[in-house]
C-alpha positions, 0 to 999 in steps of 0.5 A: 500500500502506498500512502503519500508516496511512502510504502506501508506493509499491511502485514507488518501492521497486522502483526503488531495489531494482532498482539493487542489483547482485545484483537482476535483477527485483523486484516489491513487494507488500503482505501483510496484517498484523493489527497494521499493516494491511499489510507490504511484501514484496520479491519478487525474481529475483537476478542471479547465484548469490548473492541479497541478504538482506533486511538487505543490501537494507535497507542498500542502501535506506538508502544510497539515502536511502529512509525506513526505514518504506518498507523491505520486511519480507519477502523472496521470492526466485524463479527467475522472477517469475510473469506474468499473461496480459498479461505483467505481474508477477502481484502476486496470485500473489505475495501468495498465495505469501507468505501461504502460506509466512511471512516469510523465503522463498526458492524455487529 
């Protein structure tokens, strides 16, 4: 994913986010943005009843030493991640959901 000319590895961000105690599963995707090219969205399934906010995730990533420009700017909380026929996370479906709904997203 490219944000403002800088490459961001979604896998790197996912590895750090999944270490959060209230995150069960996470997939990061690029969302088109007219100013920056793309912005990073974290699509996650929480562990337990309470899911972390975008601000809490940012604080967690900061504690883990991840550069601020790699932090997600959108959050989509889902009961389960959509999967492709091959059983992998459906990143295209996640991008569409975010594009349709805007920035602060929670789906139950």
